[in-house]
PQR file of N, CA, C, O and H, with PARSE charges and radii, in Angstrom:
ATOM      1  N   MET A   1       3.444  29.992  -6.951 -0.4000 1.5000
ATOM      2  CA  MET A   1       2.100  29.300  -7.175 -0.0000 2.0000
ATOM      3  C   MET A   1       1.966  28.265  -6.232  0.5500 1.7000
ATOM      4  O   MET A   1       2.949  27.535  -6.101 -0.5500 1.4000
ATOM      5  N   THR A   2       0.885  28.017  -5.487 -0.4000 1.5000
ATOM      6  CA  THR A   2       0.572  27.008  -4.627 -0.0000 2.0000
ATOM      7  C   THR A   2      -0.144  25.909  -5.202  0.5500 1.7000
ATOM      8  O   THR A   2      -1.191  26.166  -5.796 -0.5500 1.4000
ATOM      9  H   THR A   2       0.087  28.610  -5.594  0.4000 1.0000
ATOM     10  N   GLU A   3       0.286  24.628  -5.115 -0.4000 1.5000
ATOM     11  CA  GLU A   3      -0.445  23.569  -5.669 -0.0000 2.0000
ATOM     12  C   GLU A   3      -1.329  23.022  -4.680  0.5500 1.7000
ATOM     13  O   GLU A   3      -0.884  22.804  -3.553 -0.5500 1.4000
ATOM     14  H   GLU A   3       1.137  24.419  -4.633  0.4000 1.0000
ATOM     15  N   ARG A   4      -2.619  22.754  -4.983 -0.4000 1.5000
ATOM     16  CA  ARG A   4      -3.631  22.190  -4.094 -0.0000 2.0000
ATOM     17  C   ARG A   4      -3.598  20.739  -4.232  0.5500 1.7000
ATOM     18  O   ARG A   4      -3.630  20.215  -5.345 -0.5500 1.4000
ATOM     19  H   ARG A   4      -2.980  22.931  -5.898  0.4000 1.0000
ATOM     20  N   VAL A   5      -3.530  20.012  -3.062 -0.4000 1.5000
ATOM     21  CA  VAL A   5      -3.610  18.617  -3.038 -0.0000 2.0000
ATOM     22  C   VAL A   5      -4.893  18.107  -2.249  0.5500 1.7000
ATOM     23  O   VAL A   5      -5.052  18.469  -1.083 -0.5500 1.4000
ATOM     24  H   VAL A   5      -3.503  20.438  -2.158  0.4000 1.0000
ATOM     25  N   GLU A   6      -5.735  17.338  -2.825 -0.4000 1.5000
ATOM     26  CA  GLU A   6      -6.885  16.954  -2.234 -0.0000 2.0000
ATOM     27  C   GLU A   6      -6.813  15.508  -1.749  0.5500 1.7000
ATOM     28  O   GLU A   6      -6.402  14.609  -2.481 -0.5500 1.4000
ATOM     29  H   GLU A   6      -5.606  17.045  -3.772  0.4000 1.0000
ATOM     30  N   SER A   7      -7.225  15.308  -0.490 -0.4000 1.5000
ATOM     31  CA  SER A   7      -7.198  14.009   0.149 -0.0000 2.0000
ATOM     32  C   SER A   7      -8.343  13.238  -0.258  0.5500 1.7000
ATOM     33  O   SER A   7      -9.414  13.806  -0.470 -0.5500 1.4000
ATOM     34  H   SER A   7      -7.559  16.039   0.105  0.4000 1.0000
ATOM     35  N   THR A   8      -8.193  11.822  -0.405 -0.4000 1.5000
ATOM     36  CA  THR A   8      -9.349  11.039  -0.656 -0.0000 2.0000
ATOM     37  C   THR A   8      -9.995  10.572   0.620  0.5500 1.7000
ATOM     38  O   THR A   8     -11.073   9.980   0.568 -0.5500 1.4000
ATOM     39  H   THR A   8      -7.322  11.361  -0.233  0.4000 1.0000
ATOM     40  N   THR A   9      -9.435  10.791   1.678 -0.4000 1.5000
ATOM     41  CA  THR A   9      -9.950  10.340   2.966 -0.0000 2.0000
ATOM     42  C   THR A   9     -10.680  11.518   3.715  0.5500 1.7000
ATOM     43  O   THR A   9     -10.327  12.683   3.530 -0.5500 1.4000
ATOM     44  H   THR A   9      -8.560  11.272   1.720  0.4000 1.0000
ATOM     45  N   THR A  10     -11.624  11.209   4.497 -0.4000 1.5000
ATOM     46  CA  THR A  10     -12.344  12.202   5.280 -0.0000 2.0000
ATOM     47  C   THR A  10     -11.743  12.200   6.678  0.5500 1.7000
ATOM     48  O   THR A  10     -11.127  11.230   7.120 -0.5500 1.4000
ATOM     49  H   THR A  10     -11.911  10.263   4.647  0.4000 1.0000
ATOM     50  N   PRO A  11     -11.939  13.272   7.323 -0.5600 1.5000
ATOM     51  CA  PRO A  11     -11.262  13.414   8.704  0.2800 2.0000
ATOM     52  C   PRO A  11     -11.408  12.118   9.738  0.5500 1.7000
ATOM     53  O   PRO A  11     -10.533  11.782  10.535 -0.5500 1.4000
ATOM     54  N   ASP A  12     -12.537  11.537   9.584 -0.4000 1.5000
ATOM     55  CA  ASP A  12     -12.948  10.427  10.439 -0.0000 2.0000
ATOM     56  C   ASP A  12     -12.342   8.948   9.976  0.5500 1.7000
ATOM     57  O   ASP A  12     -12.475   7.947  10.681 -0.5500 1.4000
ATOM     58  H   ASP A  12     -13.248  11.810   8.936  0.4000 1.0000
ATOM     59  N   GLU A  13     -11.651   8.949   8.679 -0.4000 1.5000
ATOM     60  CA  GLU A  13     -11.188   7.847   8.298 -0.0000 2.0000
ATOM     61  C   GLU A  13      -9.773   7.529   8.898  0.5500 1.7000
ATOM     62  O   GLU A  13      -9.060   8.467   9.256 -0.5500 1.4000
ATOM     63  H   GLU A  13     -11.543   9.761   8.106  0.4000 1.0000
ATOM     64  N   PHE A  14      -9.367   6.290   9.012 -0.4000 1.5000
ATOM     65  CA  PHE A  14      -8.052   5.917   9.538 -0.0000 2.0000
ATOM     66  C   PHE A  14      -7.416   5.090   8.533  0.5500 1.7000
ATOM     67  O   PHE A  14      -8.024   4.139   8.042 -0.5500 1.4000
ATOM     68  H   PHE A  14      -9.946   5.529   8.721  0.4000 1.0000
ATOM     69  N   VAL A  15      -6.102   5.420   8.156 -0.4000 1.5000
ATOM     70  CA  VAL A  15      -5.350   4.615   7.385 -0.0000 2.0000
ATOM     71  C   VAL A  15      -4.248   3.907   8.175  0.5500 1.7000
ATOM     72  O   VAL A  15      -3.389   4.562   8.764 -0.5500 1.4000
ATOM     73  H   VAL A  15      -5.607   6.193   8.555  0.4000 1.0000
ATOM     74  N   ARG A  16      -4.268   2.606   8.188 -0.4000 1.5000
ATOM     75  CA  ARG A  16      -3.244   1.958   8.936 -0.0000 2.0000
ATOM     76  C   ARG A  16      -1.998   1.593   8.139  0.5500 1.7000
ATOM     77  O   ARG A  16      -2.068   0.972   7.078 -0.5500 1.4000
ATOM     78  H   ARG A  16      -4.966   2.074   7.708  0.4000 1.0000
ATOM     79  N   PHE A  17      -0.844   2.005   8.691 -0.4000 1.5000
ATOM     80  CA  PHE A  17       0.415   1.640   7.984 -0.0000 2.0000
ATOM     81  C   PHE A  17       0.994   0.470   8.814  0.5500 1.7000
ATOM     82  O   PHE A  17       0.925   0.378  10.039 -0.5500 1.4000
ATOM     83  H   PHE A  17      -0.786   2.510   9.552  0.4000 1.0000
ATOM     84  N   TRP A  18       1.581  -0.418   7.959 -0.4000 1.5000
ATOM     85  CA  TRP A  18       2.141  -1.718   8.487 -0.0000 2.0000
ATOM     86  C   TRP A  18       3.714  -1.497   8.456  0.5500 1.7000
ATOM     87  O   TRP A  18       4.206  -0.862   7.523 -0.5500 1.4000
ATOM     88  H   TRP A  18       1.637  -0.342   6.964  0.4000 1.0000
ATOM     89  N   ALA A  19       4.446  -1.979   9.396 -0.4000 1.5000
ATOM     90  CA  ALA A  19       5.872  -1.993   9.399 -0.0000 2.0000
ATOM     91  C   ALA A  19       6.470  -3.154   8.789  0.5500 1.7000
ATOM     92  O   ALA A  19       5.917  -4.253   8.823 -0.5500 1.4000
ATOM     93  H   ALA A  19       4.046  -2.495  10.154  0.4000 1.0000
ATOM     94  N   ALA A  20       7.768  -2.914   8.137 -0.4000 1.5000
ATOM     95  CA  ALA A  20       8.448  -4.106   7.598 -0.0000 2.0000
ATOM     96  C   ALA A  20       8.772  -5.076   8.765  0.5500 1.7000
ATOM     97  O   ALA A  20       9.170  -4.670   9.856 -0.5500 1.4000
ATOM     98  H   ALA A  20       8.217  -2.021   8.110  0.4000 1.0000
ATOM     99  N   GLY A  21       8.586  -6.319   8.481 -0.4000 1.5000
ATOM    100  CA  GLY A  21       8.748  -7.424   9.463 -0.0000 2.0000
ATOM    101  C   GLY A  21       7.509  -7.770  10.206  0.5500 1.7000
ATOM    102  O   GLY A  21       7.482  -8.775  10.915 -0.5500 1.4000
ATOM    103  H   GLY A  21       8.262  -6.650   7.595  0.4000 1.0000
ATOM    104  N   GLU A  22       6.444  -6.957  10.073 -0.4000 1.5000
ATOM    105  CA  GLU A  22       5.153  -7.196  10.613 -0.0000 2.0000
ATOM    106  C   GLU A  22       4.388  -8.391   9.830  0.5500 1.7000
ATOM    107  O   GLU A  22       4.537  -8.486   8.611 -0.5500 1.4000
ATOM    108  H   GLU A  22       6.466  -6.140   9.496  0.4000 1.0000
ATOM    109  N   ALA A  23       3.653  -9.208  10.466 -0.4000 1.5000
ATOM    110  CA  ALA A  23       2.903 -10.274   9.725 -0.0000 2.0000
ATOM    111  C   ALA A  23       1.815  -9.585   8.960  0.5500 1.7000
ATOM    112  O   ALA A  23       1.138  -8.687   9.461 -0.5500 1.4000
ATOM    113  H   ALA A  23       3.533  -9.132  11.456  0.4000 1.0000
ATOM    114  N   GLY A  24       1.665 -10.012   7.764 -0.4000 1.5000
ATOM    115  CA  GLY A  24       0.562  -9.548   6.849 -0.0000 2.0000
ATOM    116  C   GLY A  24       0.307 -10.519   5.731  0.5500 1.7000
ATOM    117  O   GLY A  24       1.150 -11.283   5.262 -0.5500 1.4000
ATOM    118  H   GLY A  24       2.214 -10.742   7.357  0.4000 1.0000
ATOM    119  N   LYS A  25      -1.010 -10.401   5.336 -0.4000 1.5000
ATOM    120  CA  LYS A  25      -1.362 -11.170   4.260 -0.0000 2.0000
ATOM    121  C   LYS A  25      -2.185 -10.333   3.242  0.5500 1.7000
ATOM    122  O   LYS A  25      -3.160  -9.698   3.643 -0.5500 1.4000
ATOM    123  H   LYS A  25      -1.695  -9.780   5.718  0.4000 1.0000
ATOM    124  N   GLY A  26      -1.840 -10.318   2.013 -0.4000 1.5000
ATOM    125  CA  GLY A  26      -2.491  -9.609   0.967 -0.0000 2.0000
ATOM    126  C   GLY A  26      -1.682  -8.660   0.102  0.5500 1.7000
ATOM    127  O   GLY A  26      -0.465  -8.816   0.002 -0.5500 1.4000
ATOM    128  H   GLY A  26      -1.048 -10.834   1.687  0.4000 1.0000
ATOM    129  N   ASP A  27      -2.327  -7.669  -0.534 -0.4000 1.5000
ATOM    130  CA  ASP A  27      -1.570  -6.792  -1.295 -0.0000 2.0000
ATOM    131  C   ASP A  27      -1.218  -5.492  -0.536  0.5500 1.7000
ATOM    132  O   ASP A  27      -2.007  -4.928   0.224 -0.5500 1.4000
ATOM    133  H   ASP A  27      -3.316  -7.543  -0.453  0.4000 1.0000
ATOM    134  N   PHE A  28      -0.047  -5.092  -0.789 -0.4000 1.5000
ATOM    135  CA  PHE A  28       0.382  -3.760   0.006 -0.0000 2.0000
ATOM    136  C   PHE A  28       1.126  -2.933  -0.970  0.5500 1.7000
ATOM    137  O   PHE A  28       1.676  -3.406  -1.964 -0.5500 1.4000
ATOM    138  H   PHE A  28       0.594  -5.550  -1.406  0.4000 1.0000
ATOM    139  N   ARG A  29       1.124  -1.641  -0.639 -0.4000 1.5000
ATOM    140  CA  ARG A  29       1.984  -0.680  -1.350 -0.0000 2.0000
ATOM    141  C   ARG A  29       2.964   0.215  -0.377  0.5500 1.7000
ATOM    142  O   ARG A  29       2.619   0.735   0.684 -0.5500 1.4000
ATOM    143  H   ARG A  29       0.678  -1.256   0.169  0.4000 1.0000
ATOM    144  N   CYS A  30       4.156   0.269  -0.933 -0.4000 1.5000
ATOM    145  CA  CYS A  30       5.146   0.982   0.018 -0.0000 2.0000
ATOM    146  C   CYS A  30       4.593   2.437   0.102  0.5500 1.7000
ATOM    147  O   CYS A  30       4.136   3.056  -0.859 -0.5500 1.4000
ATOM    148  H   CYS A  30       4.436  -0.154  -1.796  0.4000 1.0000
ATOM    149  N   ALA A  31       4.694   2.905   1.391 -0.4000 1.5000
ATOM    150  CA  ALA A  31       4.284   4.288   1.661 -0.0000 2.0000
ATOM    151  C   ALA A  31       5.166   5.411   1.136  0.5500 1.7000
ATOM    152  O   ALA A  31       4.780   6.571   0.994 -0.5500 1.4000
ATOM    153  H   ALA A  31       5.065   2.402   2.172  0.4000 1.0000
ATOM    154  N   GLU A  32       6.420   4.948   0.853 -0.4000 1.5000
ATOM    155  CA  GLU A  32       7.357   5.950   0.292 -0.0000 2.0000
ATOM    156  C   GLU A  32       7.315   5.964  -1.199  0.5500 1.7000
ATOM    157  O   GLU A  32       7.366   7.089  -1.698 -0.5500 1.4000
ATOM    158  H   GLU A  32       6.734   4.006   0.968  0.4000 1.0000
ATOM    159  N   CYS A  33       7.231   4.945  -2.020 -0.4000 1.5000
ATOM    160  CA  CYS A  33       7.362   4.971  -3.386 -0.0000 2.0000
ATOM    161  C   CYS A  33       6.205   4.270  -4.211  0.5500 1.7000
ATOM    162  O   CYS A  33       6.188   4.264  -5.441 -0.5500 1.4000
ATOM    163  H   CYS A  33       7.189   4.032  -1.615  0.4000 1.0000
ATOM    164  N   SER A  34       5.257   3.692  -3.427 -0.4000 1.5000
ATOM    165  CA  SER A  34       4.089   3.004  -4.006 -0.0000 2.0000
ATOM    166  C   SER A  34       4.349   1.721  -4.645  0.5500 1.7000
ATOM    167  O   SER A  34       3.463   1.138  -5.270 -0.5500 1.4000
ATOM    168  H   SER A  34       5.271   3.697  -2.427  0.4000 1.0000
ATOM    169  N   TYR A  35       5.531   1.255  -4.514 -0.4000 1.5000
ATOM    170  CA  TYR A  35       5.968  -0.205  -4.985 -0.0000 2.0000
ATOM    171  C   TYR A  35       4.925  -1.165  -4.379  0.5500 1.7000
ATOM    172  O   TYR A  35       4.660  -1.069  -3.181 -0.5500 1.4000
ATOM    173  H   TYR A  35       6.251   1.729  -4.007  0.4000 1.0000
ATOM    174  N   GLY A  36       4.316  -2.095  -5.164 -0.4000 1.5000
ATOM    175  CA  GLY A  36       3.374  -2.982  -4.825 -0.0000 2.0000
ATOM    176  C   GLY A  36       4.089  -4.403  -4.561  0.5500 1.7000
ATOM    177  O   GLY A  36       5.013  -4.820  -5.260 -0.5500 1.4000
ATOM    178  H   GLY A  36       4.531  -2.172  -6.137  0.4000 1.0000
ATOM    179  N   VAL A  37       3.561  -5.064  -3.501 -0.4000 1.5000
ATOM    180  CA  VAL A  37       3.903  -6.489  -3.131 -0.0000 2.0000
ATOM    181  C   VAL A  37       2.678  -7.259  -2.668  0.5500 1.7000
ATOM    182  O   VAL A  37       1.704  -6.695  -2.169 -0.5500 1.4000
ATOM    183  H   VAL A  37       2.810  -4.725  -2.934  0.4000 1.0000
ATOM    184  N   THR A  38       2.763  -8.506  -2.845 -0.4000 1.5000
ATOM    185  CA  THR A  38       1.720  -9.436  -2.359 -0.0000 2.0000
ATOM    186  C   THR A  38       2.455 -10.339  -1.337  0.5500 1.7000
ATOM    187  O   THR A  38       3.434 -10.987  -1.706 -0.5500 1.4000
ATOM    188  H   THR A  38       3.555  -8.963  -3.250  0.4000 1.0000
ATOM    189  N   VAL A  39       2.005 -10.397  -0.059 -0.4000 1.5000
ATOM    190  CA  VAL A  39       2.702 -11.079   0.913 -0.0000 2.0000
ATOM    191  C   VAL A  39       1.770 -12.167   1.635  0.5500 1.7000
ATOM    192  O   VAL A  39       0.550 -12.030   1.720 -0.5500 1.4000
ATOM    193  H   VAL A  39       1.210  -9.871   0.241  0.4000 1.0000
ATOM    194  N   HIS A  40       2.378 -13.108   2.074 -0.4000 1.5000
ATOM    195  CA  HIS A  40       1.606 -14.300   2.805 -0.0000 2.0000
ATOM    196  C   HIS A  40       2.114 -14.359   4.169  0.5500 1.7000
ATOM    197  O   HIS A  40       1.413 -14.941   4.996 -0.5500 1.4000
ATOM    198  H   HIS A  40       3.369 -13.220   2.005  0.4000 1.0000
ATOM    199  N   LYS A  41       3.288 -13.819   4.556 -0.4000 1.5000
ATOM    200  CA  LYS A  41       3.804 -13.925   5.854 -0.0000 2.0000
ATOM    201  C   LYS A  41       4.121 -12.612   6.425  0.5500 1.7000
ATOM    202  O   LYS A  41       3.283 -11.948   7.034 -0.5500 1.4000
ATOM    203  H   LYS A  41       3.858 -13.347   3.884  0.4000 1.0000
ATOM    204  N   ALA A  42       5.444 -12.203   6.213 -0.4000 1.5000
ATOM    205  CA  ALA A  42       5.960 -10.918   6.783 -0.0000 2.0000
ATOM    206  C   ALA A  42       6.169  -9.871   5.680  0.5500 1.7000
ATOM    207  O   ALA A  42       6.559 -10.223   4.567 -0.5500 1.4000
ATOM    208  H   ALA A  42       6.125 -12.743   5.718  0.4000 1.0000
ATOM    209  N   LEU A  43       5.932  -8.683   5.954 -0.4000 1.5000
ATOM    210  CA  LEU A  43       6.135  -7.643   5.105 -0.0000 2.0000
ATOM    211  C   LEU A  43       7.736  -7.316   4.888  0.5500 1.7000
ATOM    212  O   LEU A  43       8.401  -7.069   5.895 -0.5500 1.4000
ATOM    213  H   LEU A  43       5.615  -8.397   6.858  0.4000 1.0000
ATOM    214  N   PRO A  44       8.275  -7.310   3.782 -0.5600 1.5000
ATOM    215  CA  PRO A  44       9.644  -6.975   3.606  0.2800 2.0000
ATOM    216  C   PRO A  44      10.025  -5.533   3.665  0.5500 1.7000
ATOM    217  O   PRO A  44       9.119  -4.700   3.682 -0.5500 1.4000
ATOM    218  N   VAL A  45      11.346  -5.131   3.699 -0.4000 1.5000
ATOM    219  CA  VAL A  45      11.804  -3.830   3.456 -0.0000 2.0000
ATOM    220  C   VAL A  45      11.554  -3.651   1.946  0.5500 1.7000
ATOM    221  O   VAL A  45      11.726  -4.608   1.190 -0.5500 1.4000
ATOM    222  H   VAL A  45      12.082  -5.808   3.685  0.4000 1.0000
ATOM    223  N   CYS A  46      11.169  -2.498   1.505 -0.4000 1.5000
ATOM    224  CA  CYS A  46      10.829  -2.288   0.095 -0.0000 2.0000
ATOM    225  C   CYS A  46      12.097  -2.404  -0.754  0.5500 1.7000
ATOM    226  O   CYS A  46      13.101  -1.736  -0.509 -0.5500 1.4000
ATOM    227  H   CYS A  46      11.029  -1.721   2.119  0.4000 1.0000
ATOM    228  N   PRO A  47      12.012  -3.294  -1.777 -0.5600 1.5000
ATOM    229  CA  PRO A  47      13.214  -3.646  -2.553  0.2800 2.0000
ATOM    230  C   PRO A  47      13.571  -2.457  -3.500  0.5500 1.7000
ATOM    231  O   PRO A  47      14.644  -2.465  -4.104 -0.5500 1.4000
ATOM    232  N   MET A  48      12.706  -1.469  -3.627 -0.4000 1.5000
ATOM    233  CA  MET A  48      12.904  -0.372  -4.598 -0.0000 2.0000
ATOM    234  C   MET A  48      13.624   0.918  -3.868  0.5500 1.7000
ATOM    235  O   MET A  48      14.522   1.594  -4.369 -0.5500 1.4000
ATOM    236  H   MET A  48      11.835  -1.462  -3.137  0.4000 1.0000
ATOM    237  N   CYS A  49      13.060   1.095  -2.646 -0.4000 1.5000
ATOM    238  CA  CYS A  49      13.489   2.442  -1.836 -0.0000 2.0000
ATOM    239  C   CYS A  49      13.979   2.209  -0.513  0.5500 1.7000
ATOM    240  O   CYS A  49      14.419   3.141   0.160 -0.5500 1.4000
ATOM    241  H   CYS A  49      12.330   0.546  -2.240  0.4000 1.0000
ATOM    242  N   SER A  50      13.936   1.053  -0.099 -0.4000 1.5000
ATOM    243  CA  SER A  50      14.334   0.546   1.325 -0.0000 2.0000
ATOM    244  C   SER A  50      13.306   1.177   2.381  0.5500 1.7000
ATOM    245  O   SER A  50      13.621   1.262   3.568 -0.5500 1.4000
ATOM    246  H   SER A  50      13.578   0.296  -0.645  0.4000 1.0000
ATOM    247  N   GLY A  51      12.170   1.578   1.943 -0.4000 1.5000
ATOM    248  CA  GLY A  51      11.105   1.874   2.859 -0.0000 2.0000
ATOM    249  C   GLY A  51      10.635   0.882   3.708  0.5500 1.7000
ATOM    250  O   GLY A  51      10.656  -0.294   3.346 -0.5500 1.4000
ATOM    251  H   GLY A  51      11.914   1.508   0.979  0.4000 1.0000
ATOM    252  N   ARG A  52      10.179   1.245   4.884 -0.4000 1.5000
ATOM    253  CA  ARG A  52       9.741   0.280   5.932 -0.0000 2.0000
ATOM    254  C   ARG A  52       8.343   0.380   6.419  0.5500 1.7000
ATOM    255  O   ARG A  52       7.957  -0.244   7.407 -0.5500 1.4000
ATOM    256  H   ARG A  52      10.162   2.200   5.179  0.4000 1.0000
ATOM    257  N   SER A  53       7.571   1.185   5.704 -0.4000 1.5000
ATOM    258  CA  SER A  53       6.180   1.324   5.985 -0.0000 2.0000
ATOM    259  C   SER A  53       5.313   1.053   4.721  0.5500 1.7000
ATOM    260  O   SER A  53       5.584   1.464   3.593 -0.5500 1.4000
ATOM    261  H   SER A  53       7.885   1.692   4.901  0.4000 1.0000
ATOM    262  N   TRP A  54       4.229   0.300   5.070 -0.4000 1.5000
ATOM    263  CA  TRP A  54       3.375  -0.295   3.910 -0.0000 2.0000
ATOM    264  C   TRP A  54       1.909   0.101   4.288  0.5500 1.7000
ATOM    265  O   TRP A  54       1.512   0.246   5.444 -0.5500 1.4000
ATOM    266  H   TRP A  54       4.010  -0.034   5.987  0.4000 1.0000
ATOM    267  N   GLU A  55       1.169   0.253   3.168 -0.4000 1.5000
ATOM    268  CA  GLU A  55      -0.278   0.415   3.324 -0.0000 2.0000
ATOM    269  C   GLU A  55      -1.096  -0.690   2.578  0.5500 1.7000
ATOM    270  O   GLU A  55      -0.905  -0.921   1.384 -0.5500 1.4000
ATOM    271  H   GLU A  55       1.491   0.135   2.229  0.4000 1.0000
ATOM    272  N   GLN A  56      -1.931  -1.300   3.263 -0.4000 1.5000
ATOM    273  CA  GLN A  56      -2.710  -2.371   2.570 -0.0000 2.0000
ATOM    274  C   GLN A  56      -3.685  -1.861   1.483  0.5500 1.7000
ATOM    275  O   GLN A  56      -4.483  -0.958   1.738 -0.5500 1.4000
ATOM    276  H   GLN A  56      -2.086  -1.112   4.233  0.4000 1.0000
ATOM    277  N   THR A  57      -3.615  -2.427   0.313 -0.4000 1.5000
ATOM    278  CA  THR A  57      -4.505  -1.976  -0.745 -0.0000 2.0000
ATOM    279  C   THR A  57      -5.891  -2.664  -0.626  0.5500 1.7000
ATOM    280  O   THR A  57      -5.935  -3.811  -0.181 -0.5500 1.4000
ATOM    281  H   THR A  57      -2.967  -3.160   0.106  0.4000 1.0000
ATOM    282  N   PRO A  58      -6.951  -2.062  -0.977 -0.5600 1.5000
ATOM    283  CA  PRO A  58      -8.223  -2.574  -0.807  0.2800 2.0000
ATOM    284  C   PRO A  58      -8.377  -3.779  -1.864  0.5500 1.7000
ATOM    285  O   PRO A  58      -7.934  -3.738  -3.012 -0.5500 1.4000
ATOM    286  N   TRP A  59      -9.059  -4.831  -1.307 -0.4000 1.5000
ATOM    287  CA  TRP A  59      -9.141  -6.052  -2.201 -0.0000 2.0000
ATOM    288  C   TRP A  59     -10.374  -5.873  -3.174  0.5500 1.7000
ATOM    289  O   TRP A  59     -11.437  -5.357  -2.831 -0.5500 1.4000
ATOM    290  H   TRP A  59      -9.419  -4.864  -0.374  0.4000 1.0000
ATOM    291  N   SER A  60     -10.096  -6.360  -4.414 -0.4000 1.5000
ATOM    292  CA  SER A  60     -11.158  -6.339  -5.231 -0.0000 2.0000
ATOM    293  C   SER A  60     -11.121  -7.643  -6.056  0.5500 1.7000
ATOM    294  O   SER A  60     -10.004  -8.072  -6.345 -0.5500 1.4000
ATOM    295  H   SER A  60      -9.232  -6.780  -4.693  0.4000 1.0000
ATOM    296  N   PRO A  61     -12.240  -8.343  -6.480 -0.5600 1.5000
ATOM    297  CA  PRO A  61     -12.134  -9.565  -7.213  0.2800 2.0000
ATOM    298  C   PRO A  61     -11.824  -9.212  -8.697  0.5500 1.7000
ATOM    299  O   PRO A  61     -11.389 -10.108  -9.419 -0.5500 1.4000
ATOM    300  N   PHE A  62     -12.015  -8.004  -9.180 -0.4000 1.5000
ATOM    301  CA  PHE A  62     -11.870  -7.619 -10.581 -0.0000 2.0000
ATOM    302  C   PHE A  62     -10.551  -6.853 -10.785  0.5500 1.7000
ATOM    303  O   PHE A  62     -10.165  -6.634 -11.933 -0.5500 1.4000
ATOM    304  H   PHE A  62     -12.369  -7.276  -8.593  0.4000 1.0000
ATOM    305  N   ARG A  63      -9.833  -6.430  -9.699 -0.4000 1.5000
ATOM    306  CA  ARG A  63      -8.572  -5.722  -9.965 -0.0000 2.0000
ATOM    307  C   ARG A  63      -7.626  -6.479 -10.755  0.5500 1.7000
ATOM    308  O   ARG A  63      -7.211  -5.920 -11.770 -0.5500 1.4000
ATOM    309  H   ARG A  63     -10.147  -6.609  -8.767  0.4000 1.0000
ATOM    310  N   ARG A  64      -7.221  -7.594 -10.502 -0.4000 1.5000
ATOM    311  CA  ARG A  64      -6.192  -8.468 -11.264 -0.0000 2.0000
ATOM    312  C   ARG A  64      -6.801  -8.910 -12.697  0.5500 1.7000
ATOM    313  O   ARG A  64      -6.053  -9.092 -13.658 -0.5500 1.4000
ATOM    314  H   ARG A  64      -7.559  -8.048  -9.678  0.4000 1.0000
ATOM    315  N   ALA A  65      -8.088  -9.057 -12.776 -0.4000 1.5000
ATOM    316  CA  ALA A  65      -8.727  -9.561 -13.954 -0.0000 2.0000
ATOM    317  C   ALA A  65      -8.585  -8.431 -15.090  0.5500 1.7000
ATOM    318  O   ALA A  65      -8.252  -8.684 -16.247 -0.5500 1.4000
ATOM    319  H   ALA A  65      -8.695  -8.909 -11.995  0.4000 1.0000
ATOM    320  N   SER A  66      -8.896  -7.106 -14.579 -0.4000 1.5000
ATOM    321  CA  SER A  66      -8.764  -5.949 -15.550 -0.0000 2.0000
ATOM    322  C   SER A  66      -7.330  -5.633 -16.066  0.5500 1.7000
ATOM    323  O   SER A  66      -7.139  -5.013 -17.112 -0.5500 1.4000
ATOM    324  H   SER A  66      -9.167  -6.901 -13.638  0.4000 1.0000
ATOM    325  N   ARG A  67      -6.331  -6.100 -15.263 -0.4000 1.5000
ATOM    326  CA  ARG A  67      -4.912  -5.839 -15.667 -0.0000 2.0000
ATOM    327  C   ARG A  67      -4.487  -6.891 -16.712  0.5500 1.7000
ATOM    328  O   ARG A  67      -3.543  -6.692 -17.476 -0.5500 1.4000
ATOM    329  H   ARG A  67      -6.486  -6.603 -14.413  0.4000 1.0000
ATOM    330  N   ALA A  68      -5.219  -8.009 -16.712 -0.4000 1.5000
ATOM    331  CA  ALA A  68      -4.774  -9.050 -17.726 -0.0000 2.0000
ATOM    332  C   ALA A  68      -5.041  -8.726 -19.210  0.5500 1.7000
ATOM    333  O   ALA A  68      -4.436  -9.311 -20.108 -0.5500 1.4000
ATOM    334  H   ALA A  68      -5.987  -8.170 -16.091  0.4000 1.0000
ATOM    335  N   HIS A  69      -5.977  -7.762 -19.439 -0.4000 1.5000
ATOM    336  CA  HIS A  69      -6.466  -7.390 -20.815 -0.0000 2.0000
ATOM    337  C   HIS A  69      -5.755  -6.244 -21.345  0.5500 1.7000
ATOM    338  O   HIS A  69      -6.032  -5.809 -22.463 -0.5500 1.4000
ATOM    339  H   HIS A  69      -6.469  -7.287 -18.709  0.4000 1.0000
TER
END
């Protein structure tokens, strides 16, 4: 049986991946295991899987507030 995977991006959308050690600011998710970090300077090597590629998560003023409840 073949599993169908649908992408949430359209062909003309571009997803930027950031490398460990690169300067960044904001919330990021590891491209390998989805571990989340908030950085203010340089992106680390992922502490969970040693991944070196990060994707910046979209900013929302309500994202953290909804987790608090």
